[in-house]
C-alpha positions in Angstrom: -128.6 -49.3 -69.9 -124.8 -49.6 -69.2 -122.7 -51.4 -66.6 -121.4 -49.3 -63.8 -117.6 -48.7 -63.6 -115.8 -51.5 -61.8 -118.9 -53.6 -61.8 -116.9 -56.6 -60.5 -116.6 -54.9 -57.1 -120.3 -55.1 -56.5 -119.9 -58.4 -54.7 -118.0 -56.6 -51.9 -120.9 -54.4 -51.0 -123.0 -55.2 -48.0 -126.2 -54.7 -49.9 -125.2 -57.4 -52.5 -124.1 -59.8 -49.8 -127.4 -59.3 -47.9 -129.4 -60.0 -51.1 -127.2 -63.1 -51.8 -128.0 -64.3 -48.2 -131.7 -63.8 -48.9 -131.5 -65.9 -52.0 -129.7 -68.7 -50.1 -132.2 -68.5 -47.3 -135.1 -68.8 -49.8 -133.4 -71.8 -51.4 -132.9 -73.5 -48.0 -136.5 -72.8 -47.0 -137.8 -74.3 -50.3 -135.9 -77.5 -49.7 -136.7 -77.8 -46.0 -139.2 -80.4 -44.8 -142.5 -79.1 -43.5 -141.7 -80.3 -39.9 -138.6 -78.2 -39.8 -140.5 -75.2 -41.2 -142.8 -75.3 -38.3 -139.9 -74.5 -35.9 -139.8 -71.0 -37.3 -142.8 -69.0 -35.8 -142.7 -66.1 -38.3 -140.4 -66.8 -41.3 -141.8 -63.9 -43.3 -140.0 -61.5 -40.9 -136.7 -63.0 -42.0 -137.2 -61.9 -45.6 -138.6 -58.5 -44.6 -135.6 -58.0 -42.3 -133.1 -58.9 -45.0 -134.8 -56.6 -47.5 -134.8 -53.7 -45.1 -131.2 -54.4 -44.3 -130.2 -54.4 -48.0 -132.0 -51.1 -48.6 -130.2 -49.5 -45.6 -126.8 -50.9 -46.8 -127.3 -49.4 -50.2 -127.3 -45.9 -48.8 -124.4 -46.3 -46.3 -120.8 -45.7 -47.3 -119.3 -49.1 -47.7 -115.7 -48.4 -48.5 -113.0 -45.9 -49.3 -114.1 -45.7 -52.9 -117.8 -44.9 -52.1 -118.8 -41.3 -52.6 -116.7 -38.3 -51.9 
């Protein structure tokens, strides 16, 4: 296992930002009172949507240095 070249630029990628948003959302959800959680009818779809978005972002060209 080796680090990729210019590993510090990973935070600029959409996929990394979406995953970070998912981690923040899970943290907020864990600290949210039960009454507030009931306001969201289907919270599992938020996580599924973020996961699918991250997968799609991984395959899209995200900057001038990607691919080619």
